[in-house]
C-alpha positions, 0 to 999 in steps of 0.5 A: 948522624950517629946515635947518642949516649950520655957524652958519646962523641959525635964526629964533630963534638961530644954531644950530651942528651939531657932529659931534665929541664932542672939538670945543673948542667944546663945552669948556664941557661937558666930563665933567660928572661929573668933580667936581674937573675941573669946579671947576677949569673953573668957576672959571677961566672963571666959569661954571656948567652948568644942565641942563634946560628948566626950570633954564635958565629959572630961571637966566636969570630970575635974571639969569645971562647965557648963554654958549652952549647945548648941546642935541639937535634934539628940544628946539630948539622948546621952548627957542626964546624962551630961546635967541634970540640965543644960540650954540647947539650942536646935537648928537646923543644920542651926541655929547651923551652923548660930551661930558658923560660921561652920558645927558642925560635933559632934553635941553639944557644951557646954560653960564651966567656966574656973577655976583657974590655979595653980601658977607654984610653986604649979604645980611643987610640984606634977608634977612628974619627967617629964615636958614640958616648952613651949615657944611662941607656938602661933598655938592652934592646935599644943599646942592641939597636944602636950598636947595629946602626953604628956598625951600618953607618961607619961608626968607629966605636962606642963608649958607654957610661958606667950605668948603661945596659950591658951589650952582651946581655942576650937581648942586646945581643939578639937585637944587634944581630951581632954587631956588638961583636963588630963595633969595639966599645969600652965602659967609663969608670967615672961618669962625672969626669969620663967625657975629658978623657975623650976630649983629651983624645982629640974628640969634639964632644956634641951633645944630642938633644931634643931642643930645637934651639940647638943647632942642626947637626947637618949645619955642624962642621964635622972635620976632625974627631967627632964623639956624639953623645946620646942620653937615656930614653926618658931624660936624655943627656943629664944637665952635667954632660950638656954643660961638658959638651962642646956643642949641643946639636939637634935633629930638626923636627918638622912643623906638622910633628910640632902641630901633632905634639910630637917634639922628639924621636925614640933614642934609636931613631935619633941614633940612626939619623945622626949616625947617618949625618956623621957620614958627611965628609967636609 
């Protein structure tokens, strides 16, 4: 590997050593654990952060342009084909931690450009027979985990309510292991009337609820297009969306669970079981 002065080209990239965590050139990567700051920075600049080699590769494969890469020396060779022609900031582990606010175990970060989301109607035109609709899930880790479940279990697309957490927030991307780049998604602009657009695209709306009086999901016919609705972490689906659904459905709980005071699953576990249930063919 060549030595490096500021801006000196390596065989595959322009690598710029940076020794100060407060260097303004690293502003895309500042304080990654400060959720409110990151929402502001990423929205203003139209960017998101991909963490780790695999996720960076998946983001690039999904068509997101790379703004820059921030990495330590041990990852340069590993990322050689990825960072070709890309401005790459080379830092020590100490500076990396000073910039981001935590120890980056995967050693590399990339600031990526966001691309425009499709309108919901355009997404649904090619979404296939099974989709998820998420209402007001605010935990980025939960959103990322649900995208991973969807990718593993054959869901064709995900529609987000306006207040859902951002799938491209760093934690969501990390938890999903890059599945947020594999599953097409769109965001509603109208929470109150948005379900009508999904129904107009030919989807039957199934509302997943912990209410054990609802029809068990494994007893519901799944012919045609089906949209499974999942609610927020605390309250589940809103009363409005429950009323708008074509049918409420549940995952049956065991009698012993009730004896133990466990009356529901967390939203990620419920999503995994329900997505597997959607694989059933009529």
